[in-house]
PAGUGU-104521 format. One line per 10 residues: number of its first residue (from 0); their letters; for each residue x, z, y of N, C-alpha, C, O, CB. Coordinates in nm, 3 decimals. Glycine has a CB too. Layout:
N
NUM = a = X Z Y X Z Y X Z Y X Z Y X Z Y | ...
END
This chain:
149
0 = mgrkssmdhp = -8.153 9.051 -0.286 -8.184 9.088 -0.150 -8.335 9.093 -0.132 -8.404 9.001 -0.175 -8.120 8.991 -0.051 | -8.387 9.194 -0.071 -8.530 9.203 -0.045 -8.606 9.246 -0.168 -8.552 9.248 -0.279 -8.582 9.071 0.004 | -8.729 9.281 -0.150 -8.815 9.323 -0.261 -8.865 9.201 -0.336 -8.885 9.094 -0.278 -8.932 9.408 -0.211 | -8.885 9.220 -0.463 -8.936 9.113 -0.547 -9.074 9.151 -0.597 -9.106 9.269 -0.612 -8.841 9.084 -0.666 | -9.156 9.052 -0.623 -9.287 9.078 -0.681 -9.270 9.100 -0.831 -9.160 9.089 -0.885 -9.386 8.961 -0.652 | -9.380 9.131 -0.896 -9.374 9.158 -1.038 -9.329 9.035 -1.118 -9.279 9.049 -1.229 -9.510 9.204 -1.088 | -9.345 8.916 -1.062 -9.305 8.793 -1.131 -9.163 8.753 -1.094 -9.121 8.641 -1.125 -9.403 8.680 -1.099 | -9.089 8.842 -1.028 -8.950 8.821 -0.989 -8.933 8.706 -0.889 -8.827 8.643 -0.884 -8.866 8.795 -1.111 | -9.035 8.680 -0.810 -9.026 8.583 -0.702 -9.022 8.660 -0.570 -9.085 8.766 -0.559 -9.146 8.482 -0.704 | -8.950 8.609 -0.472 -8.946 8.680 -0.344 -9.084 8.692 -0.280 -9.168 8.604 -0.292 -8.852 8.608 -0.248
10 = vplfqgkqfw = -9.104 8.805 -0.214 -9.226 8.828 -0.138 -9.228 8.726 -0.023 -9.125 8.708 0.042 -9.235 8.977 -0.084 | -9.340 8.661 0.004 -9.344 8.558 0.110 -9.345 8.620 0.251 -9.443 8.610 0.324 -9.468 8.468 0.092 | -9.233 8.685 0.286 -9.222 8.753 0.416 -9.252 8.661 0.534 -9.318 8.702 0.630 -9.084 8.812 0.431 | -9.205 8.539 0.527 -9.212 8.448 0.641 -9.323 8.345 0.627 -9.323 8.243 0.696 -9.079 8.376 0.658 | -9.419 8.372 0.539 -9.531 8.279 0.518 -9.600 8.249 0.650 -9.635 8.340 0.725 -9.633 8.339 0.418 | -9.621 8.121 0.679 -9.690 8.079 0.801 -9.601 8.078 0.925 -9.650 8.047 1.034 -9.806 8.169 0.826 | -9.474 8.111 0.912 -9.382 8.113 1.026 -9.292 7.990 1.020 -9.246 7.949 0.913 -9.297 8.243 1.029 | -9.268 7.933 1.137 -9.184 7.815 1.148 -9.061 7.849 1.232 -9.073 7.898 1.344 -9.262 7.696 1.210 | -8.944 7.821 1.177 -8.818 7.857 1.238 -8.737 7.734 1.279 -8.748 7.628 1.219 -8.737 7.943 1.144 | -8.658 7.753 1.383 -8.554 7.657 1.420 -8.424 7.735 1.423 -8.419 7.846 1.477 -8.584 7.586 1.560
20 = lshnipqrsr = -8.319 7.679 1.365 -8.190 7.747 1.359 -8.087 7.670 1.440 -8.066 7.550 1.418 -8.143 7.763 1.212 | -8.024 7.738 1.533 -7.916 7.680 1.610 -7.803 7.642 1.515 -7.782 7.709 1.413 -7.866 7.777 1.721 | -7.730 7.537 1.548 -7.618 7.495 1.464 -7.501 7.592 1.472 -7.407 7.582 1.393 -7.571 7.356 1.503 | -7.505 7.686 1.567 -7.395 7.781 1.585 -7.412 7.909 1.504 -7.326 7.996 1.509 -7.383 7.816 1.730 | -7.520 7.922 1.431 -7.544 8.044 1.351 -7.442 8.049 1.238 -7.427 7.951 1.164 -7.690 8.047 1.296 | -7.372 8.162 1.222 -7.281 8.173 1.108 -7.360 8.167 0.977 -7.469 8.225 0.968 -7.198 8.304 1.117 | -7.308 8.101 0.881 -7.373 8.084 0.750 -7.513 8.027 0.764 -7.608 8.074 0.700 -7.378 8.219 0.675 | -7.526 7.926 0.848 -7.656 7.866 0.878 -7.732 7.823 0.752 -7.852 7.848 0.741 -7.637 7.746 0.969 | -7.663 7.759 0.659 -7.731 7.711 0.538 -7.786 7.827 0.455 -7.890 7.814 0.392 -7.635 7.626 0.452 | -7.715 7.940 0.456 -7.765 8.059 0.385 -7.895 8.107 0.446 -7.989 8.140 0.374 -7.660 8.171 0.389
30 = fkdliqqygg = -7.901 8.112 0.579 -8.024 8.158 0.646 -8.137 8.059 0.626 -8.253 8.098 0.612 -7.998 8.180 0.795 | -8.105 7.932 0.627 -8.207 7.829 0.601 -8.268 7.850 0.462 -8.389 7.846 0.446 -8.147 7.686 0.614 | -8.182 7.873 0.363 -8.228 7.897 0.226 -8.313 8.024 0.217 -8.417 8.024 0.150 -8.108 7.907 0.131 | -8.269 8.131 0.284 -8.345 8.257 0.281 -8.485 8.239 0.340 -8.584 8.285 0.283 -8.270 8.365 0.358 | -8.492 8.171 0.453 -8.622 8.149 0.518 -8.716 8.075 0.424 -8.831 8.114 0.407 -8.606 8.071 0.649 | -8.665 7.968 0.363 -8.748 7.888 0.272 -8.782 7.965 0.146 -8.895 7.957 0.096 -8.677 7.758 0.236 | -8.686 8.040 0.094 -8.708 8.119 -0.026 -8.817 8.224 -0.004 -8.891 8.258 -0.097 -8.578 8.186 -0.070 | -8.826 8.276 0.117 -8.924 8.380 0.149 -9.048 8.324 0.221 -9.117 8.395 0.293 -8.859 8.488 0.237 | -9.076 8.196 0.200 -9.203 8.138 0.242 -9.208 8.076 0.380 -9.313 8.026 0.419 -9.303 8.238 0.235 | -9.100 8.078 0.454 -9.099 8.020 0.588 -9.065 7.872 0.586 -9.022 7.818 0.484 -9.000 8.094 0.675
40 = vvrlhekdad = -9.085 7.809 0.699 -9.056 7.666 0.714 -8.948 7.651 0.820 -8.957 7.711 0.927 -9.185 7.585 0.752 | -8.846 7.571 0.790 -8.740 7.544 0.886 -8.766 7.407 0.949 -8.777 7.307 0.878 -8.599 7.549 0.818 | -8.776 7.405 1.079 -8.804 7.282 1.154 -8.675 7.223 1.209 -8.582 7.296 1.245 -8.904 7.309 1.269 | -8.672 7.093 1.216 -8.555 7.023 1.267 -8.545 7.034 1.419 -8.435 7.046 1.474 -8.559 6.876 1.226 | -8.660 7.029 1.486 -8.662 7.031 1.632 -8.709 7.167 1.684 -8.803 7.227 1.633 -8.753 6.920 1.686 | -8.640 7.211 1.786 -8.669 7.341 1.849 -8.815 7.350 1.894 -8.878 7.455 1.880 -8.576 7.364 1.967 | -8.868 7.241 1.949 -9.004 7.241 2.004 -9.111 7.260 1.897 -9.224 7.297 1.928 -9.029 7.110 2.078 | -9.077 7.235 1.771 -9.174 7.246 1.662 -9.178 7.384 1.597 -9.257 7.407 1.505 -9.144 7.142 1.557 | -9.093 7.476 1.643 -9.080 7.606 1.578 -9.144 7.717 1.660 -9.151 7.710 1.783 -8.934 7.638 1.553 | -9.190 7.820 1.588 -9.244 7.940 1.653 -9.131 8.037 1.688 -9.135 8.104 1.791 -9.348 8.009 1.563
50 = iklvdharkn = -9.031 8.043 1.601 -8.920 8.137 1.617 -8.790 8.059 1.621 -8.757 7.986 1.527 -8.918 8.242 1.501 | -8.718 8.074 1.732 -8.591 8.002 1.752 -8.477 8.101 1.734 -8.464 8.198 1.809 -8.585 7.934 1.893 | -8.394 8.075 1.632 -8.286 8.168 1.598 -8.152 8.117 1.648 -8.120 7.998 1.637 -8.280 8.190 1.448 | -8.073 8.209 1.705 -7.941 8.176 1.760 -7.842 8.284 1.718 -7.879 8.386 1.660 -7.946 8.163 1.914 | -7.715 8.258 1.749 -7.612 8.359 1.730 -7.612 8.447 1.854 -7.572 8.403 1.962 -7.471 8.295 1.705 | -7.656 8.570 1.840 -7.670 8.662 1.953 -7.537 8.693 2.021 -7.537 8.741 2.135 -7.734 8.792 1.906 | -7.425 8.668 1.955 -7.294 8.699 2.013 -7.247 8.591 2.112 -7.149 8.611 2.183 -7.191 8.714 1.902 | -7.316 8.480 2.117 -7.277 8.372 2.208 -7.329 8.395 2.348 -7.418 8.477 2.370 -7.328 8.238 2.156 | -7.270 8.322 2.444 -7.311 8.333 2.583 -7.407 8.219 2.618 -7.420 8.122 2.543 -7.188 8.331 2.677 | -7.472 8.231 2.731 -7.564 8.129 2.784 -7.675 8.093 2.687 -7.701 7.976 2.660 -7.486 8.003 2.820
60 = lppgtysyry = -7.739 8.196 2.633 -7.849 8.174 2.539 -7.976 8.138 2.613 -8.008 8.198 2.716 -7.872 8.299 2.452 | -8.049 8.040 2.563 -8.172 7.999 2.630 -8.283 8.102 2.614 -8.279 8.184 2.522 -8.219 7.865 2.576 | -8.381 8.098 2.703 -8.494 8.192 2.692 -8.573 8.167 2.563 -8.574 8.057 2.510 -8.587 8.180 2.815 | -8.639 8.273 2.516 -8.727 8.259 2.399 -8.653 8.248 2.267 -8.708 8.196 2.170 -8.813 8.140 2.416 | -8.529 8.296 2.262 -8.452 8.290 2.138 -8.430 8.429 2.082 -8.434 8.529 2.154 -8.318 8.219 2.161 | -8.405 8.432 1.951 -8.389 8.558 1.879 -8.266 8.550 1.789 -8.224 8.442 1.748 -8.515 8.592 1.797 | -8.210 8.666 1.758 -8.092 8.672 1.673 -8.129 8.637 1.529 -8.238 8.668 1.481 -8.029 8.812 1.679 | -8.035 8.571 1.462 -8.053 8.539 1.320 -8.066 8.666 1.235 -8.111 8.660 1.121 -7.935 8.453 1.270 | -8.027 8.780 1.291 -8.037 8.906 1.217 -8.182 8.944 1.186 -8.208 9.026 1.098 -7.970 9.017 1.296 | -8.276 8.885 1.260 -8.418 8.907 1.230 -8.447 8.873 1.084 -8.515 8.947 1.014 -8.508 8.823 1.325
70 = vewsvrngkl = -8.395 8.759 1.040 -8.415 8.715 0.902 -8.339 8.807 0.807 -8.394 8.853 0.707 -8.369 8.568 0.882 | -8.214 8.834 0.839 -8.129 8.916 0.754 -8.189 9.055 0.731 -8.198 9.100 0.617 -7.990 8.929 0.815 | -8.229 9.120 0.837 -8.282 9.256 0.824 -8.421 9.258 0.762 -8.455 9.352 0.690 -8.285 9.323 0.959 | -8.503 9.157 0.789 -8.636 9.150 0.727 -8.624 9.139 0.576 -8.694 9.208 0.501 -8.716 9.031 0.782 | -8.534 9.052 0.532 -8.514 9.034 0.387 -8.456 9.161 0.326 -8.499 9.206 0.220 -8.421 8.913 0.358 | -8.357 9.219 0.394 -8.292 9.340 0.342 -8.391 9.455 0.327 -8.386 9.529 0.228 -8.177 9.382 0.434 | -8.482 9.470 0.423 -8.578 9.581 0.421 -8.706 9.548 0.345 -8.787 9.638 0.319 -8.613 9.620 0.562 | -8.726 9.422 0.310 -8.844 9.383 0.234 -8.972 9.381 0.316 -9.081 9.377 0.261 -8.862 9.475 0.119 | -8.958 9.384 0.450 -9.074 9.374 0.539 -9.027 9.311 0.670 -8.909 9.316 0.706 -9.139 9.515 0.565 | -9.122 9.253 0.739 -9.087 9.187 0.866 -9.039 9.288 0.969 -9.102 9.391 0.992 -9.207 9.108 0.921
80 = eeledhragp = -8.927 9.256 1.029 -8.875 9.335 1.140 -8.960 9.305 1.263 -9.032 9.205 1.267 -8.724 9.304 1.167 | -8.953 9.391 1.362 -9.018 9.365 1.491 -8.935 9.257 1.561 -8.819 9.278 1.594 -9.029 9.497 1.580 | -8.997 9.141 1.583 -8.924 9.026 1.639 -8.861 9.059 1.775 -8.747 9.020 1.800 -9.019 8.906 1.654 | -8.932 9.130 1.860 -8.881 9.161 1.994 -8.754 9.246 1.989 -8.674 9.243 2.083 -8.987 9.234 2.075 | -8.734 9.320 1.882 -8.612 9.399 1.868 -8.489 9.310 1.851 -8.376 9.357 1.861 -8.624 9.494 1.750 | -8.511 9.182 1.824 -8.401 9.088 1.800 -8.392 8.980 1.908 -8.328 8.877 1.887 -8.418 9.023 1.663 | -8.455 9.004 2.022 -8.451 8.905 2.131 -8.305 8.883 2.173 -8.229 8.979 2.190 -8.537 8.952 2.253 | -8.269 8.756 2.190 -8.131 8.722 2.226 -8.122 8.657 2.364 -8.026 8.681 2.436 -8.072 8.630 2.121 | -8.219 8.576 2.401 -8.209 8.502 2.528 -8.325 8.533 2.618 -8.429 8.575 2.567 -8.202 8.352 2.503 | -8.316 8.517 2.747 -8.204 8.450 2.813 -8.088 8.545 2.837 -8.105 8.667 2.847 -8.249 8.389 2.945
90 = saarpvgatn = -7.970 8.485 2.846 -7.851 8.563 2.879 -7.859 8.604 3.025 -7.925 8.538 3.106 -7.721 8.483 2.851 | -7.794 8.712 3.058 -7.790 8.757 3.198 -7.710 8.658 3.281 -7.615 8.596 3.232 -7.728 8.900 3.208 | -7.748 8.644 3.406 -7.677 8.554 3.496 -7.535 8.606 3.516 -7.511 8.726 3.523 -7.750 8.542 3.632 | -7.442 8.514 3.525 -7.302 8.551 3.545 -7.282 8.597 3.688 -7.321 8.526 3.781 -7.208 8.433 3.512 | -7.222 8.714 3.710 -7.204 8.763 3.846 -7.105 8.677 3.925 -7.018 8.611 3.868 -7.156 8.907 3.842 | -7.119 8.681 4.056 -7.029 8.607 4.143 -6.887 8.657 4.120 -6.864 8.777 4.114 -7.069 8.621 4.293 | -6.794 8.564 4.108 -6.654 8.601 4.088 -6.618 8.630 3.944 -6.508 8.678 3.917 -6.622 8.719 4.171 | -6.708 8.602 3.851 -6.680 8.628 3.710 -6.563 8.542 3.664 -6.548 8.427 3.706 -6.804 8.601 3.623 | -6.481 8.597 3.579 -6.363 8.524 3.533 -6.379 8.468 3.393 -6.290 8.398 3.344 -6.243 8.614 3.536 | -6.489 8.495 3.328 -6.509 8.448 3.191 -6.581 8.313 3.188 -6.672 8.293 3.107 -6.587 8.551 3.111
100 = iptrscpipy = -6.541 8.223 3.274 -6.602 8.092 3.282 -6.540 8.003 3.174 -6.418 7.990 3.168 -6.585 8.029 3.424 | -6.622 7.942 3.089 -6.565 7.857 2.984 -6.494 7.736 3.046 -6.537 7.682 3.148 -6.676 7.810 2.887 | -6.385 7.697 2.982 -6.310 7.582 3.033 -6.335 7.462 2.943 -6.375 7.476 2.828 -6.159 7.614 3.041 | -6.311 7.345 2.999 -6.325 7.221 2.923 -6.189 7.156 2.914 -6.106 7.171 3.004 -6.430 7.125 2.988 | -6.168 7.083 2.808 -6.039 7.017 2.791 -6.023 6.898 2.885 -5.912 6.859 2.919 -6.022 6.973 2.647 | -6.137 6.840 2.925 -6.130 6.729 3.020 -6.253 6.737 3.111 -6.359 6.782 3.068 -6.123 6.590 2.946 | -6.238 6.693 3.235 -6.353 6.699 3.326 -6.461 6.599 3.287 -6.433 6.492 3.234 -6.307 6.672 3.470 | -6.584 6.636 3.315 -6.696 6.545 3.290 -6.735 6.486 3.425 -6.772 6.559 3.517 -6.819 6.620 3.222 | -6.727 6.354 3.438 -6.757 6.292 3.568 -6.905 6.303 3.603 -6.992 6.300 3.516 -6.714 6.146 3.568 | -6.931 6.315 3.733 -7.069 6.315 3.781 -7.127 6.175 3.767 -7.058 6.075 3.786 -7.077 6.364 3.928
110 = tleddqwlwd = -7.255 6.170 3.734 -7.325 6.041 3.732 -7.390 6.020 3.869 -7.394 6.112 3.951 -7.432 6.036 3.617 | -7.439 5.902 3.892 -7.511 5.876 4.017 -7.636 5.963 4.025 -7.674 6.007 4.134 -7.550 5.726 4.028 | -7.699 5.989 3.911 -7.818 6.074 3.909 -7.782 6.218 3.947 -7.855 6.283 4.021 -7.884 6.071 3.769 | -7.668 6.267 3.896 -7.621 6.401 3.932 -7.599 6.412 4.082 -7.641 6.507 4.147 -7.492 6.436 3.857 | -7.532 6.312 4.136 -7.500 6.310 4.278 -7.627 6.307 4.363 -7.637 6.376 4.463 -7.411 6.189 4.311 | -7.725 6.226 4.322 -7.850 6.216 4.395 -7.927 6.348 4.388 -7.984 6.392 4.487 -7.936 6.102 4.340 | -7.928 6.411 4.271 -7.998 6.539 4.255 -7.938 6.643 4.349 -8.011 6.715 4.417 -7.991 6.587 4.109 | -7.806 6.652 4.351 -7.739 6.749 4.438 -7.768 6.720 4.585 -7.791 6.811 4.663 -7.588 6.749 4.412 | -7.765 6.593 4.622 -7.797 6.552 4.759 -7.939 6.597 4.795 -7.961 6.654 4.902 -7.783 6.398 4.776 | -8.033 6.572 4.705 -8.173 6.610 4.729 -8.188 6.762 4.742 -8.270 6.810 4.821 -8.262 6.558 4.616
120 = qmapyekdpk = -8.111 6.837 4.666 -8.119 6.983 4.673 -8.062 7.037 4.803 -8.110 7.139 4.853 -8.045 7.044 4.556 | -7.963 6.971 4.858 -7.896 7.018 4.979 -7.965 6.971 5.107 -7.945 7.031 5.213 -7.752 6.972 4.979 | -8.045 6.866 5.099 -8.110 6.809 5.218 -8.191 6.911 5.298 -8.180 6.910 5.421 -8.201 6.695 5.177 | -8.271 6.999 5.237 -8.347 7.096 5.316 -8.257 7.189 5.400 -8.295 7.227 5.511 -8.434 7.180 5.224 | -8.140 7.223 5.349 -8.049 7.309 5.424 -7.993 7.236 5.546 -7.968 7.297 5.650 -7.934 7.358 5.334 | -7.973 7.108 5.532 -7.917 7.027 5.641 -8.020 7.002 5.750 -7.986 6.996 5.868 -7.865 6.895 5.586 | -8.146 6.987 5.712 -8.252 6.955 5.808 -8.293 7.075 5.893 -8.337 7.057 6.007 -8.374 6.902 5.735 | -8.278 7.196 5.841 -8.319 7.315 5.912 -8.195 7.387 5.966 -8.128 7.459 5.892 -8.402 7.409 5.821 | -8.165 7.368 6.095 -8.043 7.427 6.150 -8.047 7.580 6.154 -7.943 7.644 6.166 -8.020 7.375 6.289 | -8.166 7.638 6.143 -8.177 7.784 6.145 -8.160 7.846 6.005 -8.147 7.967 5.991 -8.311 7.825 6.203
130 = afvggnkiyq = -8.160 7.761 5.905 -8.148 7.811 5.767 -8.007 7.866 5.745 -7.908 7.804 5.784 -8.180 7.699 5.664 | -8.001 7.981 5.683 -7.872 8.040 5.650 -7.815 7.963 5.532 -7.880 7.948 5.428 -7.885 8.192 5.617 | -7.695 7.915 5.548 -7.631 7.842 5.439 -7.516 7.928 5.386 -7.413 7.943 5.451 -7.580 7.701 5.487 | -7.537 7.982 5.269 -7.435 8.061 5.202 -7.402 7.994 5.071 -7.489 7.982 4.984 -7.480 8.208 5.180 | -7.279 7.951 5.055 -7.240 7.875 4.936 -7.271 7.943 4.805 -7.325 7.880 4.714 -7.095 7.847 4.942 | -7.237 8.071 4.793 -7.262 8.140 4.667 -7.411 8.152 4.637 -7.453 8.137 4.522 -7.198 8.278 4.669 | -7.490 8.179 4.739 -7.635 8.193 4.720 -7.695 8.058 4.676 -7.777 8.053 4.584 -7.704 8.242 4.851 | -7.653 7.952 4.741 -7.703 7.819 4.703 -7.659 7.787 4.560 -7.739 7.737 4.481 -7.650 7.710 4.801 | -7.534 7.816 4.527 -7.483 7.792 4.393 -7.567 7.867 4.289 -7.604 7.810 4.186 -7.336 7.833 4.382 | -7.597 7.993 4.315 -7.676 8.073 4.220 -7.815 8.015 4.203 -7.867 8.010 4.091 -7.685 8.218 4.267
140 = elatqviyp = -7.877 7.970 4.312 -8.010 7.910 4.302 -8.006 7.780 4.221 -8.094 7.755 4.139 -8.067 7.884 4.441 | -7.904 7.698 4.245 -7.892 7.572 4.171 -7.863 7.598 4.024 -7.913 7.527 3.937 -7.781 7.485 4.232 | -7.782 7.699 3.997 -7.746 7.730 3.857 -7.868 7.769 3.776 -7.871 7.744 3.655 -7.642 7.842 3.852 | -7.968 7.831 3.838 -8.089 7.869 3.763 -8.174 7.747 3.727 -8.260 7.755 3.639 -8.172 7.968 3.843 | -8.150 7.635 3.795 -8.228 7.514 3.770 -8.164 7.421 3.667 -8.228 7.328 3.618 -8.247 7.439 3.899 | -8.039 7.446 3.636 -7.964 7.355 3.548 -7.939 7.424 3.415 -7.901 7.541 3.411 -7.829 7.313 3.614 | -7.960 7.352 3.307 -7.929 7.403 3.174 -7.797 7.342 3.132 -7.784 7.220 3.124 -8.043 7.371 3.070 | -7.699 7.427 3.105 -7.567 7.379 3.067 -7.563 7.348 2.918 -7.629 7.416 2.839 -7.459 7.482 3.102 | -7.487 7.244 2.879 -7.478 7.208 2.735 -7.406 7.312 2.655 -7.390 7.296 2.534 -7.408 7.075 2.719
END
């Protein structure tokens, strides 16, 4: 895969680049090996990486993430792909009334901190009697502030 130098070693395509790989990437260990084989560094923590790779087919992708295909296509073509062509996140907001909401096998109870946060978010609406209170609009605003696991 990829072009080889005259000494039959891979071209250091990813030299100086630091990657983080989501645990959901198919064949994750293969991509980790490819990155290292082609001169890149794989970081354990997302915050330590320049390029954060995810499975582009998944939903609710965080901002600043790219498809693992960036590595695959760069190696296949023997040159770095345009990173922006592989942007994966952020995912588009789910429209009101969407039916593709993931389900959980058991409910997760609210903590006291969760309850206090929600109370604090709703307090401004309660204090201003002229404020329009629309449940869906408030829900959408709150959803942009919360990162789901």
